[in-house]
PDB file with one MODEL, atoms N, CA, C and O in Angstrom:
MODEL        1
ATOM      1  N   MET A   1      72.641-203.917-186.260  1.00  0.00           N
ATOM      2  CA  MET A   1      72.111-202.733-186.901  1.00  0.00           C
ATOM      3  C   MET A   1      70.710-203.089-187.430  1.00  0.00           C
ATOM      4  O   MET A   1      70.526-204.097-188.112  1.00  0.00           O
ATOM      5  N   SER A   2      69.761-202.260-187.106  1.00  0.00           N
ATOM      6  CA  SER A   2      68.392-202.505-187.566  1.00  0.00           C
ATOM      7  C   SER A   2      68.250-202.100-189.034  1.00  0.00           C
ATOM      8  O   SER A   2      69.095-201.394-189.585  1.00  0.00           O
ATOM      9  N   GLN A   3      67.171-202.561-189.648  1.00  0.00           N
ATOM     10  CA  GLN A   3      66.910-202.160-191.035  1.00  0.00           C
ATOM     11  C   GLN A   3      66.752-200.650-191.136  1.00  0.00           C
ATOM     12  O   GLN A   3      67.204-200.035-192.102  1.00  0.00           O
ATOM     13  N   ALA A   4      66.109-200.055-190.139  1.00  0.00           N
ATOM     14  CA  ALA A   4      65.911-198.600-190.162  1.00  0.00           C
ATOM     15  C   ALA A   4      67.248-197.872-190.073  1.00  0.00           C
ATOM     16  O   ALA A   4      67.470-196.897-190.791  1.00  0.00           O
ATOM     17  N   ASP A   5      68.145-198.337-189.195  1.00  0.00           N
ATOM     18  CA  ASP A   5      69.466-197.719-189.071  1.00  0.00           C
ATOM     19  C   ASP A   5      70.252-197.868-190.369  1.00  0.00           C
ATOM     20  O   ASP A   5      70.897-196.929-190.835  1.00  0.00           O
ATOM     21  N   PHE A   6      70.185-199.070-190.942  1.00  0.00           N
ATOM     22  CA  PHE A   6      70.914-199.328-192.180  1.00  0.00           C
ATOM     23  C   PHE A   6      70.354-198.491-193.319  1.00  0.00           C
ATOM     24  O   PHE A   6      71.111-197.939-194.117  1.00  0.00           O
ATOM     25  N   ALA A   7      69.041-198.394-193.399  1.00  0.00           N
ATOM     26  CA  ALA A   7      68.401-197.584-194.446  1.00  0.00           C
ATOM     27  C   ALA A   7      68.826-196.126-194.322  1.00  0.00           C
ATOM     28  O   ALA A   7      69.094-195.469-195.328  1.00  0.00           O
ATOM     29  N   GLU A   8      68.887-195.624-193.111  1.00  0.00           N
ATOM     30  CA  GLU A   8      69.309-194.241-192.901  1.00  0.00           C
ATOM     31  C   GLU A   8      70.755-194.047-193.339  1.00  0.00           C
ATOM     32  O   GLU A   8      71.082-193.061-193.999  1.00  0.00           O
ATOM     33  N   ALA A   9      71.621-194.991-192.971  1.00  0.00           N
ATOM     34  CA  ALA A   9      73.031-194.903-193.355  1.00  0.00           C
ATOM     35  C   ALA A   9      73.200-194.990-194.872  1.00  0.00           C
ATOM     36  O   ALA A   9      74.095-194.358-195.434  1.00  0.00           O
ATOM     37  N   MET A  10      72.354-195.761-195.527  1.00  0.00           N
ATOM     38  CA  MET A  10      72.410-195.911-196.979  1.00  0.00           C
ATOM     39  C   MET A  10      71.710-194.763-197.697  1.00  0.00           C
ATOM     40  O   MET A  10      71.899-194.576-198.899  1.00  0.00           O
ATOM     41  N   GLY A  11      70.903-193.993-196.969  1.00  0.00           N
ATOM     42  CA  GLY A  11      70.147-192.915-197.598  1.00  0.00           C
ATOM     43  C   GLY A  11      69.009-193.449-198.444  1.00  0.00           C
ATOM     44  O   GLY A  11      68.716-192.920-199.516  1.00  0.00           O
ATOM     45  N   THR A  12      68.366-194.506-197.952  1.00  0.00           N
ATOM     46  CA  THR A  12      67.298-195.158-198.695  1.00  0.00           C
ATOM     47  C   THR A  12      66.178-195.566-197.747  1.00  0.00           C
ATOM     48  O   THR A  12      66.183-195.180-196.578  1.00  0.00           O
ATOM     49  N   SER A  13      65.223-196.339-198.240  1.00  0.00           N
ATOM     50  CA  SER A  13      64.071-196.726-197.420  1.00  0.00           C
ATOM     51  C   SER A  13      64.264-198.108-196.803  1.00  0.00           C
ATOM     52  O   SER A  13      65.090-198.898-197.261  1.00  0.00           O
ATOM     53  N   VAL A  14      63.495-198.383-195.767  1.00  0.00           N
ATOM     54  CA  VAL A  14      63.504-199.698-195.125  1.00  0.00           C
ATOM     55  C   VAL A  14      63.023-200.750-196.119  1.00  0.00           C
ATOM     56  O   VAL A  14      63.525-201.875-196.118  1.00  0.00           O
ATOM     57  N   GLN A  15      62.073-200.404-196.953  1.00  0.00           N
ATOM     58  CA  GLN A  15      61.572-201.345-197.953  1.00  0.00           C
ATOM     59  C   GLN A  15      62.686-201.759-198.921  1.00  0.00           C
ATOM     60  O   GLN A  15      62.779-202.928-199.295  1.00  0.00           O
ATOM     61  N   TRP A  16      63.517-200.819-199.319  1.00  0.00           N
ATOM     62  CA  TRP A  16      64.634-201.119-200.205  1.00  0.00           C
ATOM     63  C   TRP A  16      65.609-202.070-199.518  1.00  0.00           C
ATOM     64  O   TRP A  16      66.076-203.030-200.132  1.00  0.00           O
ATOM     65  N   VAL A  17      65.918-201.810-198.252  1.00  0.00           N
ATOM     66  CA  VAL A  17      66.820-202.678-197.488  1.00  0.00           C
ATOM     67  C   VAL A  17      66.236-204.086-197.402  1.00  0.00           C
ATOM     68  O   VAL A  17      66.961-205.069-197.556  1.00  0.00           O
ATOM     69  N   SER A  18      64.944-204.186-197.160  1.00  0.00           N
ATOM     70  CA  SER A  18      64.285-205.484-197.086  1.00  0.00           C
ATOM     71  C   SER A  18      64.422-206.244-198.404  1.00  0.00           C
ATOM     72  O   SER A  18      64.679-207.448-198.400  1.00  0.00           O
ATOM     73  N   ARG A  19      64.252-205.552-199.525  1.00  0.00           N
ATOM     74  CA  ARG A  19      64.383-206.199-200.833  1.00  0.00           C
ATOM     75  C   ARG A  19      65.812-206.679-201.075  1.00  0.00           C
ATOM     76  O   ARG A  19      66.029-207.749-201.643  1.00  0.00           O
ATOM     77  N   VAL A  20      66.777-205.882-200.642  1.00  0.00           N
ATOM     78  CA  VAL A  20      68.183-206.279-200.780  1.00  0.00           C
ATOM     79  C   VAL A  20      68.459-207.527-199.938  1.00  0.00           C
ATOM     80  O   VAL A  20      69.153-208.437-200.391  1.00  0.00           O
ATOM     81  N   GLU A  21      67.926-207.573-198.726  1.00  0.00           N
ATOM     82  CA  GLU A  21      68.106-208.748-197.870  1.00  0.00           C
ATOM     83  C   GLU A  21      67.512-210.000-198.503  1.00  0.00           C
ATOM     84  O   GLU A  21      68.003-211.105-198.272  1.00  0.00           O
ATOM     85  N   LEU A  22      66.473-209.835-199.290  1.00  0.00           N
ATOM     86  CA  LEU A  22      65.837-210.964-199.971  1.00  0.00           C
ATOM     87  C   LEU A  22      66.577-211.345-201.254  1.00  0.00           C
ATOM     88  O   LEU A  22      66.212-212.311-201.924  1.00  0.00           O
ATOM     89  N   GLY A  23      67.614-210.584-201.590  1.00  0.00           N
ATOM     90  CA  GLY A  23      68.391-210.889-202.788  1.00  0.00           C
ATOM     91  C   GLY A  23      67.926-210.158-204.018  1.00  0.00           C
ATOM     92  O   GLY A  23      68.414-210.435-205.114  1.00  0.00           O
ATOM     93  N   GLU A  24      67.011-209.244-203.879  1.00  0.00           N
ATOM     94  CA  GLU A  24      66.533-208.445-205.005  1.00  0.00           C
ATOM     95  C   GLU A  24      67.395-207.195-205.145  1.00  0.00           C
ATOM     96  O   GLU A  24      67.982-206.726-204.169  1.00  0.00           O
ATOM     97  N   ASN A  25      67.469-206.669-206.340  1.00  0.00           N
ATOM     98  CA  ASN A  25      68.168-205.406-206.589  1.00  0.00           C
ATOM     99  C   ASN A  25      69.656-205.484-206.224  1.00  0.00           C
ATOM    100  O   ASN A  25      70.243-204.493-205.790  1.00  0.00           O
ATOM    101  N   LEU A  26      70.259-206.659-206.400  1.00  0.00           N
ATOM    102  CA  LEU A  26      71.672-206.804-206.063  1.00  0.00           C
ATOM    103  C   LEU A  26      72.553-206.549-207.281  1.00  0.00           C
ATOM    104  O   LEU A  26      72.861-207.457-208.053  1.00  0.00           O
ATOM    105  N   THR A  27      72.938-205.322-207.424  1.00  0.00           N
ATOM    106  CA  THR A  27      73.885-204.950-208.467  1.00  0.00           C
ATOM    107  C   THR A  27      75.246-204.753-207.805  1.00  0.00           C
ATOM    108  O   THR A  27      75.340-204.686-206.580  1.00  0.00           O
ATOM    109  N   LEU A  28      76.283-204.661-208.605  1.00  0.00           N
ATOM    110  CA  LEU A  28      77.608-204.392-208.043  1.00  0.00           C
ATOM    111  C   LEU A  28      77.636-203.040-207.344  1.00  0.00           C
ATOM    112  O   LEU A  28      78.308-202.881-206.325  1.00  0.00           O
ATOM    113  N   LEU A  29      76.921-202.079-207.875  1.00  0.00           N
ATOM    114  CA  LEU A  29      76.849-200.762-207.244  1.00  0.00           C
ATOM    115  C   LEU A  29      76.190-200.871-205.868  1.00  0.00           C
ATOM    116  O   LEU A  29      76.651-200.262-204.903  1.00  0.00           O
ATOM    117  N   THR A  30      75.121-201.642-205.784  1.00  0.00           N
ATOM    118  CA  THR A  30      74.446-201.846-204.499  1.00  0.00           C
ATOM    119  C   THR A  30      75.390-202.505-203.508  1.00  0.00           C
ATOM    120  O   THR A  30      75.493-202.067-202.363  1.00  0.00           O
ATOM    121  N   LEU A  31      76.079-203.553-203.937  1.00  0.00           N
ATOM    122  CA  LEU A  31      77.007-204.256-203.048  1.00  0.00           C
ATOM    123  C   LEU A  31      78.160-203.359-202.611  1.00  0.00           C
ATOM    124  O   LEU A  31      78.638-203.455-201.481  1.00  0.00           O
ATOM    125  N   GLU A  32      78.598-202.497-203.504  1.00  0.00           N
ATOM    126  CA  GLU A  32      79.658-201.549-203.148  1.00  0.00           C
ATOM    127  C   GLU A  32      79.167-200.577-202.072  1.00  0.00           C
ATOM    128  O   GLU A  32      79.890-200.286-201.119  1.00  0.00           O
ATOM    129  N   ARG A  33      77.952-200.084-202.225  1.00  0.00           N
ATOM    130  CA  ARG A  33      77.378-199.174-201.223  1.00  0.00           C
ATOM    131  C   ARG A  33      77.217-199.868-199.876  1.00  0.00           C
ATOM    132  O   ARG A  33      77.516-199.289-198.832  1.00  0.00           O
ATOM    133  N   VAL A  34      76.742-201.113-199.905  1.00  0.00           N
ATOM    134  CA  VAL A  34      76.558-201.885-198.675  1.00  0.00           C
ATOM    135  C   VAL A  34      77.899-202.073-197.971  1.00  0.00           C
ATOM    136  O   VAL A  34      77.996-201.876-196.759  1.00  0.00           O
ATOM    137  N   SER A  35      78.928-202.450-198.718  1.00  0.00           N
ATOM    138  CA  SER A  35      80.239-202.673-198.104  1.00  0.00           C
ATOM    139  C   SER A  35      80.801-201.391-197.495  1.00  0.00           C
ATOM    140  O   SER A  35      81.462-201.442-196.458  1.00  0.00           O
ATOM    141  N   LYS A  36      80.552-200.258-198.117  1.00  0.00           N
ATOM    142  CA  LYS A  36      81.032-198.984-197.563  1.00  0.00           C
ATOM    143  C   LYS A  36      80.315-198.645-196.259  1.00  0.00           C
ATOM    144  O   LYS A  36      80.946-198.204-195.299  1.00  0.00           O
ATOM    145  N   VAL A  37      79.004-198.848-196.224  1.00  0.00           N
ATOM    146  CA  VAL A  37      78.246-198.555-195.005  1.00  0.00           C
ATOM    147  C   VAL A  37      78.664-199.489-193.868  1.00  0.00           C
ATOM    148  O   VAL A  37      78.779-199.062-192.719  1.00  0.00           O
ATOM    149  N   LEU A  38      78.891-200.758-194.191  1.00  0.00           N
ATOM    150  CA  LEU A  38      79.292-201.736-193.178  1.00  0.00           C
ATOM    151  C   LEU A  38      80.784-201.659-192.848  1.00  0.00           C
ATOM    152  O   LEU A  38      81.254-202.285-191.898  1.00  0.00           O
ATOM    153  N   GLU A  39      81.519-200.883-193.645  1.00  0.00           N
ATOM    154  CA  GLU A  39      82.963-200.724-193.477  1.00  0.00           C
ATOM    155  C   GLU A  39      83.685-202.068-193.537  1.00  0.00           C
ATOM    156  O   GLU A  39      84.521-202.383-192.690  1.00  0.00           O
ATOM    157  N   VAL A  40      83.342-202.851-194.562  1.00  0.00           N
ATOM    158  CA  VAL A  40      83.994-204.144-194.805  1.00  0.00           C
ATOM    159  C   VAL A  40      84.391-204.196-196.275  1.00  0.00           C
ATOM    160  O   VAL A  40      83.788-203.516-197.106  1.00  0.00           O
ATOM    161  N   PRO A  41      85.403-204.999-196.601  1.00  0.00           N
ATOM    162  CA  PRO A  41      85.744-205.157-198.019  1.00  0.00           C
ATOM    163  C   PRO A  41      84.595-205.813-198.772  1.00  0.00           C
ATOM    164  O   PRO A  41      83.907-206.676-198.227  1.00  0.00           O
ATOM    165  N   MET A  42      84.386-205.412-200.008  1.00  0.00           N
ATOM    166  CA  MET A  42      83.271-205.945-200.791  1.00  0.00           C
ATOM    167  C   MET A  42      83.364-207.468-200.917  1.00  0.00           C
ATOM    168  O   MET A  42      82.333-208.141-200.936  1.00  0.00           O
ATOM    169  N   ILE A  43      84.564-208.020-201.002  1.00  0.00           N
ATOM    170  CA  ILE A  43      84.732-209.462-201.142  1.00  0.00           C
ATOM    171  C   ILE A  43      84.145-210.208-199.941  1.00  0.00           C
ATOM    172  O   ILE A  43      83.718-211.354-200.078  1.00  0.00           O
ATOM    173  N   SER A  44      84.120-209.577-198.781  1.00  0.00           N
ATOM    174  CA  SER A  44      83.585-210.246-197.582  1.00  0.00           C
ATOM    175  C   SER A  44      82.083-210.503-197.694  1.00  0.00           C
ATOM    176  O   SER A  44      81.543-211.322-196.951  1.00  0.00           O
ATOM    177  N   LEU A  45      81.411-209.823-198.601  1.00  0.00           N
ATOM    178  CA  LEU A  45      79.986-210.057-198.813  1.00  0.00           C
ATOM    179  C   LEU A  45      79.743-211.361-199.566  1.00  0.00           C
ATOM    180  O   LEU A  45      78.616-211.854-199.614  1.00  0.00           O
ATOM    181  N   PHE A  46      80.806-211.922-200.157  1.00  0.00           N
ATOM    182  CA  PHE A  46      80.689-213.151-200.937  1.00  0.00           C
ATOM    183  C   PHE A  46      81.224-214.377-200.204  1.00  0.00           C
ATOM    184  O   PHE A  46      81.062-215.503-200.674  1.00  0.00           O
ATOM    185  N   VAL A  47      81.858-214.163-199.058  1.00  0.00           N
ATOM    186  CA  VAL A  47      82.507-215.243-198.326  1.00  0.00           C
ATOM    187  C   VAL A  47      81.620-215.667-197.165  1.00  0.00           C
ATOM    188  O   VAL A  47      81.071-214.830-196.448  1.00  0.00           O
ATOM    189  N   GLU A  48      81.486-216.985-196.988  1.00  0.00           N
ATOM    190  CA  GLU A  48      80.693-217.502-195.878  1.00  0.00           C
ATOM    191  C   GLU A  48      81.392-217.165-194.564  1.00  0.00           C
ATOM    192  O   GLU A  48      82.612-217.299-194.468  1.00  0.00           O
ATOM    193  N   PRO A  49      80.645-216.730-193.552  1.00  0.00           N
ATOM    194  CA  PRO A  49      81.266-216.390-192.267  1.00  0.00           C
ATOM    195  C   PRO A  49      81.992-217.599-191.672  1.00  0.00           C
ATOM    196  O   PRO A  49      81.603-218.747-191.888  1.00  0.00           O
ATOM    197  N   THR A  50      83.045-217.313-190.927  1.00  0.00           N
ATOM    198  CA  THR A  50      83.786-218.385-190.271  1.00  0.00           C
ATOM    199  C   THR A  50      83.048-218.843-189.030  1.00  0.00           C
ATOM    200  O   THR A  50      82.084-218.211-188.598  1.00  0.00           O
ATOM    201  N   LYS A  51      83.504-219.940-188.464  1.00  0.00           N
ATOM    202  CA  LYS A  51      82.875-220.471-187.260  1.00  0.00           C
ATOM    203  C   LYS A  51      83.068-219.548-186.070  1.00  0.00           C
ATOM    204  O   LYS A  51      82.362-219.677-185.070  1.00  0.00           O
ATOM    205  N   ALA A  52      84.013-218.619-186.159  1.00  0.00           N
ATOM    206  CA  ALA A  52      84.257-217.687-185.062  1.00  0.00           C
ATOM    207  C   ALA A  52      83.065-216.762-184.840  1.00  0.00           C
ATOM    208  O   ALA A  52      82.877-216.235-183.743  1.00  0.00           O
ATOM    209  N   VAL A  53      82.260-216.565-185.886  1.00  0.00           N
ATOM    210  CA  VAL A  53      81.063-215.739-185.766  1.00  0.00           C
ATOM    211  C   VAL A  53      79.959-216.626-185.223  1.00  0.00           C
ATOM    212  O   VAL A  53      79.606-217.629-185.843  1.00  0.00           O
ATOM    213  N   ARG A  54      79.414-216.267-184.075  1.00  0.00           N
ATOM    214  CA  ARG A  54      78.387-217.076-183.441  1.00  0.00           C
ATOM    215  C   ARG A  54      77.067-216.330-183.398  1.00  0.00           C
ATOM    216  O   ARG A  54      77.013-215.115-183.214  1.00  0.00           O
ATOM    217  N   ALA A  55      76.022-217.090-183.572  1.00  0.00           N
ATOM    218  CA  ALA A  55      74.686-216.507-183.458  1.00  0.00           C
ATOM    219  C   ALA A  55      74.359-216.340-181.981  1.00  0.00           C
ATOM    220  O   ALA A  55      74.776-217.143-181.147  1.00  0.00           O
ATOM    221  N   VAL A  56      73.623-215.312-181.676  1.00  0.00           N
ATOM    222  CA  VAL A  56      73.196-215.087-180.304  1.00  0.00           C
ATOM    223  C   VAL A  56      71.956-215.921-180.056  1.00  0.00           C
ATOM    224  O   VAL A  56      70.951-215.786-180.753  1.00  0.00           O
ATOM    225  N   LYS A  57      72.037-216.778-179.066  1.00  0.00           N
ATOM    226  CA  LYS A  57      70.899-217.626-178.739  1.00  0.00           C
ATOM    227  C   LYS A  57      70.266-217.127-177.456  1.00  0.00           C
ATOM    228  O   LYS A  57      70.945-216.673-176.535  1.00  0.00           O
ATOM    229  N   ARG A  58      68.961-217.221-177.423  1.00  0.00           N
ATOM    230  CA  ARG A  58      68.231-216.783-176.237  1.00  0.00           C
ATOM    231  C   ARG A  58      68.026-217.969-175.303  1.00  0.00           C
ATOM    232  O   ARG A  58      68.075-219.125-175.722  1.00  0.00           O
ATOM    233  N   GLY A  59      67.803-217.670-174.076  1.00  0.00           N
ATOM    234  CA  GLY A  59      67.562-218.734-173.109  1.00  0.00           C
ATOM    235  C   GLY A  59      68.647-218.780-172.071  1.00  0.00           C
ATOM    236  O   GLY A  59      69.455-217.859-171.945  1.00  0.00           O
ATOM    237  N   ARG A  60      68.654-219.859-171.332  1.00  0.00           N
ATOM    238  CA  ARG A  60      69.642-220.020-170.268  1.00  0.00           C
ATOM    239  C   ARG A  60      71.037-220.228-170.849  1.00  0.00           C
ATOM    240  O   ARG A  60      71.209-220.857-171.892  1.00  0.00           O
ATOM    241  N   PRO A  61      72.024-219.684-170.149  1.00  0.00           N
ATOM    242  CA  PRO A  61      73.405-219.933-170.608  1.00  0.00           C
ATOM    243  C   PRO A  61      73.766-221.407-170.376  1.00  0.00           C
ATOM    244  O   PRO A  61      73.215-222.066-169.495  1.00  0.00           O
ATOM    245  N   ARG A  62      74.695-221.898-171.184  1.00  0.00           N
ATOM    246  CA  ARG A  62      75.130-223.278-171.028  1.00  0.00           C
ATOM    247  C   ARG A  62      75.893-223.437-169.720  1.00  0.00           C
ATOM    248  O   ARG A  62      76.553-222.513-169.243  1.00  0.00           O
ATOM    249  N   LYS A  63      75.782-224.640-169.153  1.00  0.00           N
ATOM    250  CA  LYS A  63      76.566-224.943-167.966  1.00  0.00           C
ATOM    251  C   LYS A  63      77.997-225.181-168.403  1.00  0.00           C
ATOM    252  O   LYS A  63      78.253-225.850-169.405  1.00  0.00           O
ATOM    253  N   THR A  64      78.926-224.626-167.638  1.00  0.00           N
ATOM    254  CA  THR A  64      80.318-224.836-167.949  1.00  0.00           C
ATOM    255  C   THR A  64      80.876-225.949-167.091  1.00  0.00           C
ATOM    256  O   THR A  64      80.439-226.156-165.959  1.00  0.00           O
ATOM    257  N   LYS A  65      81.842-226.663-167.638  1.00  0.00           N
ATOM    258  CA  LYS A  65      82.467-227.735-166.883  1.00  0.00           C
ATOM    259  C   LYS A  65      83.444-227.150-165.908  1.00  0.00           C
ATOM    260  O   LYS A  65      84.199-226.243-166.259  1.00  0.00           O
ATOM    261  N   SER A  66      83.452-227.646-164.689  1.00  0.00           N
ATOM    262  CA  SER A  66      84.352-227.120-163.660  1.00  0.00           C
ATOM    263  C   SER A  66      85.643-227.874-163.626  1.00  0.00           C
ATOM    264  O   SER A  66      86.518-227.564-162.818  1.00  0.00           O
TER     265      SER A  66
ENDMDL
END
């Protein structure tokens, strides 16, 4: 989800979303709104992602062992 998409879903500006991403303006009310838009429990915003979540890497795919 882009910042613009998230800002629209939150009913706010892209600048506000950027500040939240930087850790500014983080109130419980803000975190509650974020969790509702993302459709995740609020507690999940405080938990480090598991190893099952992988970052998308660019470039050639890895060679698989045959």
